C-alpha positions in Angstrom: 27.7 67.5 -122.9 26.5 69.1 -125.6 22.8 68.6 -127.1 20.9 68.2 -130.2 17.5 69.6 -129.9 14.2 67.5 -129.1 10.7 67.4 -129.9 8.8 65.3 -127.7 6.3 63.5 -128.5 3.5 61.6 -127.1 4.2 57.9 -126.7 2.8 55.7 -129.4 0.5 52.9 -128.6 2.7 49.5 -128.4 -0.7 47.0 -128.6 0.7 44.2 -131.0 -1.4 43.8 -133.8 -1.0 42.5 -137.0 -1.8 45.1 -140.6 -4.8 42.8 -140.6 -5.9 43.0 -137.1 -5.3 39.9 -135.9 -2.5 39.8 -132.6 0.6 37.9 -133.1 3.3 37.4 -129.8 5.0 41.0 -129.4 7.7 41.4 -131.7 11.1 42.5 -130.4 14.2 43.5 -132.5 17.4 43.6 -131.1 19.8 45.4 -133.4 23.9 44.6 -131.8 24.5 40.8 -130.9 27.6 42.3 -128.4 27.1 41.8 -124.6 24.1 44.4 -124.4 22.5 43.1 -127.3 22.9 39.3 -126.8 22.4 39.6 -123.0 18.7 41.4 -123.1 17.5 38.3 -125.6 18.8 35.7 -123.5 17.6 37.1 -120.4 13.8 38.0 -122.1 13.9 35.1 -123.9 14.6 33.2 -120.0 11.5 35.8 -118.6 9.0 35.2 -121.5 9.7 31.6 -120.8 9.2 31.3 -117.1 6.6 34.2 -117.1 4.9 32.0 -120.0 4.6 35.1 -122.1 4.8 34.7 -125.8 6.9 36.7 -127.7 9.0 36.8 -130.8 12.6 37.9 -130.2 15.1 39.0 -133.1 19.1 39.1 -133.3 20.1 41.4 -136.2 24.0 40.2 -136.0 26.1 40.1 -139.3 29.0 37.9 -137.2 28.7 34.4 -137.0 29.8 34.0 -133.5 30.2 36.3 -130.4 33.2 37.3 -128.6 34.0 37.7 -125.0 36.5 40.4 -125.3 38.0 40.2 -122.1 39.5 36.7 -122.5 40.4 37.6 -125.6 44.1 38.4 -124.3 44.4 34.3 -123.3 44.1 33.2 -127.2 47.4 35.0 -127.6 49.5 33.0 -125.1 47.3 29.3 -125.7 45.6 29.6 -121.8 42.2 29.7 -123.6 40.9 28.9 -127.1 39.3 30.6 -129.8 35.6 28.2 -129.2 36.1 29.2 -125.3 35.1 32.7 -126.2 34.1 32.6 -129.3 30.8 30.6 -129.4 28.6 30.4 -132.3 25.7 32.4 -131.8 23.7 29.1 -133.5 24.9 27.4 -130.0 24.1 30.1 -127.7 20.4 30.6 -129.0 20.0 26.6 -129.3 16.0 25.8 -127.6 15.3 29.5 -127.6 12.6 31.8 -129.0 15.3 34.0 -130.3 15.9 34.2 -134.2 19.0 35.2 -135.7 18.7 37.4 -138.6 23.1 37.2 -139.7 23.0 40.9 -141.5 23.6 44.6 -140.2 20.4 47.4 -139.9 21.0 50.1 -142.2 18.1 52.2 -141.1 15.7 52.3 -138.1 12.4 54.4 -138.7 11.1 54.9 -135.4 8.4 56.6 -136.1 7.0 53.4 -138.7 8.5 50.7 -136.7 11.0 49.6 -139.0 13.9 48.1 -139.6 15.5 48.4 -143.1 18.4 45.5 -143.3 21.3 45.3 -145.7 19.8 42.4 -147.0 16.9 44.1 -148.4 14.4 42.8 -145.9 12.2 44.9 -143.6 11.6 44.1 -140.1 8.5 45.3 -138.6 8.6 45.9 -134.6 7.1 46.3 -131.2 9.8 46.9 -129.5 13.7 47.3 -130.3 16.6 47.6 -128.5 19.9 49.7 -130.1 23.0 48.0 -129.3 25.3 48.7 -131.8 28.1 48.9 -129.4 31.2 50.9 -130.5 34.1 51.2 -133.0 37.8 52.7 -133.6 38.1 56.1 -133.4 39.4 57.4 -137.1 42.7 58.9 -137.0 44.6 61.1 -140.2 48.0 59.2 -138.9 49.4 58.3 -142.3 50.0 54.7 -143.0 47.5 53.1 -140.3 45.6 51.6 -142.3 48.3 49.3 -143.7 50.7 49.0 -141.8 49.4 48.3 -137.7 47.5 45.6 -136.3 44.5 45.7 -134.2 42.8 44.0 -131.3 39.2 43.9 -131.4 38.2 40.9 -132.9 38.7 37.4 -132.9 40.4 37.5 -136.3 42.6 40.3 -135.2 43.9 38.3 -132.7 44.4 35.0 -135.4 45.9 38.1 -137.5 48.2 39.2 -134.7 49.0 35.7 -133.6 50.1 34.9 -137.2 52.4 37.5 -137.5 54.0 36.8 -134.0 54.8 32.9 -135.1 56.0 34.8 -138.2 58.9 37.1 -136.6 59.4 34.4 -133.5 60.0 31.8 -136.5 62.6 34.6 -138.2 64.4 35.0 -135.0 65.3 31.7 -134.6 67.3 31.6 -138.1 69.9 34.4 -136.3 72.7 33.8 -134.4 72.5 36.1 -132.3 68.4 36.9 -133.0 67.8 40.5 -133.1 65.1 41.7 -130.7 61.5 41.8 -132.0 60.5 45.3 -131.8 56.2 45.5 -130.9 54.8 49.4 -130.5 51.5 49.3 -128.8 49.9 52.1 -129.0 47.1 53.5 -125.9 48.0 53.7 -122.4 44.4 52.7 -121.7 43.3 48.8 -120.2 43.7 46.8 -123.8 47.2 48.5 -124.4 48.6 47.7 -120.4 46.7 44.0 -121.3 48.6 43.7 -124.6 52.0 44.9 -123.9 52.1 42.2 -120.4 50.6 39.3 -123.2 53.3 40.1 -125.6 56.1 40.5 -123.5 55.5 37.4 -121.3 54.9 35.2 -124.6 58.4 36.7 -126.6 60.5 36.7 -123.3 63.9 38.2 -124.0 63.3 37.9 -127.4 60.9 41.0 -127.5 61.6 45.0 -126.6 58.2 46.4 -126.0 57.6 49.9 -126.5 53.9 51.2 -124.8 53.2 54.4 -126.8 50.9 57.0 -124.4 49.8 60.4 -125.3 48.7 61.5 -121.9 50.7 61.8 -119.5 49.7 58.5 -117.5 48.5 55.2 -118.1 45.0 53.9 -117.3 43.5 57.5 -116.8 40.2 56.7 -115.1 41.5 54.0 -112.2 42.4 54.9 -109.2 46.0 55.3 -108.6 46.3 52.3 -107.0 45.7 49.7 -109.8 47.9 52.1 -112.2 50.9 51.2 -109.8 50.4 47.5 -109.6 50.0 47.5 -113.5 53.1 50.1 -114.2 54.7 47.2 -111.9 54.3 44.4 -114.0 55.1 46.5 -117.2 58.4 47.5 -115.3 59.5 43.6 -114.6 58.9 42.7 -117.6 60.9 45.6 -119.2 58.4 47.1 -121.5 58.8 50.7 -122.0 56.6 53.2 -121.8 56.3 56.7 -123.6 53.9 59.1 -122.6 53.1 62.2 -123.8 53.7 61.1 -127.3 52.2 60.7 -130.4 51.6 59.1 -133.4 53.1 61.0 -136.3 53.6 58.6 -139.1 53.4 54.7 -139.4 55.7 52.3 -142.1 56.0 49.1 -142.3 59.6 48.7 -140.6 59.5 52.5 -138.5 57.3 54.4 -136.5 57.3 58.2 -135.9 57.0 59.6 -132.6 56.3 63.2 -131.9 58.2 63.1 -128.3 59.0 66.4 -126.4 62.2 67.0 -128.3 60.5 66.6 -132.3 59.4 63.7 -134.7 61.4 60.7 -134.0 61.7 57.9 -135.9 62.5 54.4 -134.5 62.5 51.1 -135.9 59.8 48.2 -135.3 58.7 45.1 -136.8 55.5 45.2 -135.1 53.0 48.1 -134.2 49.4 46.9 -132.5 46.9 50.3 -132.4 44.5 49.7 -129.7 43.6 54.0 -129.0 40.7 55.3 -128.5 37.2 53.8 -129.8 33.8 56.4 -130.3 29.8 54.8 -130.9 28.2 53.4 -133.7 26.7 55.4 -135.9 23.1 56.0 -134.8 20.7 54.4 -137.6 17.9 56.1 -136.9 16.0 59.5 -136.9 17.8 62.3 -134.7 17.2 62.3 -131.1 18.6 63.9 -128.0 22.8 62.4 -128.3 25.8 63.9 -126.7 28.6 65.3 -128.6 29.8 62.1 -128.7 27.1 60.6 -130.9 25.3 58.2 -127.7 22.1 58.4 -127.1 20.3 59.9 -123.6 17.7 57.6 -122.8 15.6 57.9 -119.7 16.9 56.2 -116.2 15.1 52.8 -118.0 16.9 52.6 -121.0 13.6 53.9 -122.7 13.7 56.9 -125.5 11.7 59.7 -124.1 9.9 60.4 -127.4 9.9 56.7 -128.0 9.0 54.6 -124.8 9.2 51.8 -127.4 13.3 52.3 -127.9 15.4 50.7 -125.6 18.8 51.6 -125.6 21.7 50.1 -123.9 25.4 49.5 -124.2 27.9 51.9 -125.9 25.7 53.8 -127.5 23.6 55.2 -124.4 24.5 57.5 -121.7 23.5 55.3 -119.0 22.9 56.6 -115.4 25.6 55.9 -113.0 26.6 58.5 -110.3 25.5 62.4 -110.2 28.4 63.8 -112.2 29.6 60.4 -113.9 28.1 57.3 -116.5 28.6 54.3 -116.0 31.5 53.3 -118.0 31.5 51.7 -121.4 32.8 48.3 -120.5 31.2 44.6 -120.7 30.5 44.8 -116.8 28.2 48.0 -117.3 26.3 46.3 -120.3 25.3 43.0 -119.2 23.6 44.6 -116.2 21.9 47.3 -118.4 20.8 44.2 -120.3 19.2 42.5 -117.2 17.3 46.2 -117.0 16.4 46.4 -120.3 15.1 42.8 -120.5 12.8 43.2 -117.2 11.3 46.6 -119.3 10.4 44.9 -122.1 8.7 42.2 -120.1 7.1 45.5 -117.7 5.5 46.7 -121.4 4.5 43.9 -122.6 2.3 43.4 -119.9 1.5 47.0 -118.7 3.8 46.9 -115.7 6.0 50.2 -115.0 9.5 50.0 -116.0 12.6 50.6 -113.3 15.9 52.6 -113.5 19.1 51.0 -114.2 20.7 50.9 -111.4 24.9 50.5 -112.2 26.9 48.7 -109.2 30.5 49.0 -110.3 32.0 45.4 -109.0 35.4 46.7 -109.5 38.4 46.3 -112.1 39.9 43.1 -114.0 42.6 43.3 -116.0 45.5 40.9 -117.2 48.8 41.5 -116.4 50.5 38.4 -118.0 50.8 34.8 -118.4 47.8 33.4 -115.7 48.9 36.5 -113.7 46.3 39.5 -112.8 45.2 42.3 -111.3 41.9 42.1 -109.6 40.4 45.2 -107.6 37.1 45.5 -105.7 35.3 47.2 -103.2 38.9 48.8 -101.9 40.6 45.3 -102.3 43.5 45.2 -104.9 44.9 41.7 -105.2 47.4 40.5 -108.0 49.7 37.5 -109.1 48.5 34.4 -109.8 46.0 34.5 -107.5 44.5 36.8 -109.4 44.9 35.4 -112.7 42.8 32.0 -111.5 40.1 34.7 -109.9 39.6 36.4 -113.1 39.0 33.6 -115.2 37.1 32.0 -113.2 34.8 35.3 -112.3 34.7 35.5 -116.7 34.1 32.4 -117.3 31.1 32.3 -114.9 29.4 35.4 -116.9 29.9 33.6 -120.8 26.5 33.8 -121.9 24.6 30.6 -121.0 24.3 27.7 -119.2 24.9 25.0 -121.5 28.6 26.7 -123.3 30.3 27.6 -119.7 29.4 23.7 -118.7 31.0 23.1 -122.1 34.3 25.2 -120.5 34.2 24.0 -117.5 34.4 20.1 -118.5 37.0 21.2 -120.6 39.5 23.2 -118.3 39.1 20.0 -116.1 40.2 17.5 -118.4 43.3 20.0 -119.2 43.7 20.0 -115.2 43.7 16.1 -115.1 46.2 15.5 -118.3 48.6 18.0 -116.6 48.0 16.3 -112.8 48.4 12.9 -114.7 51.6 13.8 -116.5 53.1 15.7 -113.6 
C-alpha cells in the first residue's frame, strides 16, 4: 500500500477541563451513525452506565433512521417491513446519554480538537471517533446518474420497489406480456443477493442478467460459497455475464463491452451495485492508504492523535498478517466493541486493548426465504439457512428494545399464519 508521509507528534493531554478551568464529563464525539458509529455509541453508553462513569456522547449523523443494510433485500420481497430494519435514532437512543446531532461534519481540526458542522456549530471534544463509512465509487459511464437505480439506502430500496411495481403493472396489461428485462451491474455479494431476490419476485415474468467486469463472481469468497451461489442463480435463470464492462446506459438500453466489441441490449431496469470507496477524510492529512483509508494502531487509535479512533470502512483494521478485516457490518460492530472499551480505558487512565477480528462466517440471501450460511468450514443453504440468517441478523439489531419489538411482531405474524392454516 502507498502511504502518505507521517509526522509523529507527542500525545496530547486529554484532561477533561473546560476553557474556564472547570471539570466536565469527558466529551466523546462520534462522526457517523452507521454500524461503526452507532454501535460504538451504544456500547460506550452501556459501559459508562455500568461503571457509573459520567460521559457526554454526541453522535453526528444527518439521517433520521439507522439502516441495517444486510436485511435491506427483504424489503423488496415483503419478508421484512421497513421499520424493522430502519429504526429511528430517536427511538434507539431513548434512555441513553447519547445526543443525536442531526447534521454532517464538514471539517475535523485534530490539533484543536474541534469539529465544524454543516449547521455552523463547532463541537469541542476530548475524544473523537471517526466512522463515516463508504460511498459509491464514481465511474465515468454515460447515463449512469440518470438511468440507473442504486441499492444502498432505504430510499433506494423503496424507489426500486416502486419501479418494479410499475413494470409489473405494465406487464399485466399485455397478453402475452413481454419479459421484464433487468440488468444488475456488480458481481459481488450485493449483486448476487439482489439478483436472487428480484428473480424470485418477478418469477417467469422477469429476465435478469448479472454483469461483472471480472472473470468470476464473489471473488473474495471460498470456492464452495461461490459454487452454491452460482447454482442458485442458475436455478432462477439469471444470465451471468463475466468479463464485461458497461460502456453506456440509456433509458431502455445498456451497452456492454463484450469480447466481440460493444453490444447494445434492451433493458427495462438497470441496478448499479458495483464498487465502493471510503468517504473522504475530513481532518488534517495523516497516514492513509492509496484507497483513502486511515492506518490506526492496533487499538484503532491514530498514532499522532491517540484521542482519535477510526472504525469501520474508514480504517484499515488488522486481521491476518497479509489481510485487513473486511469492510462488512460484522467487522464494524466487532470493532465498535473494541473502540468503546478503549474509550472507557482512556477516560479512566487504563491501557487500551488491540482489536482482534474474529471471522464468524459469511451469510447471504439467495432468494425468497432462502440463503447461504458459511461458518467455520460448514456451508448450509436453503430455507433453513434463510431462517438462520434472519434470526442471526435480527438478534444483531442495535438495541434490546427494538429486537423485542421485532420479535413480537414476527411471532404475531407466525401466529396469524398458523391460525389461517
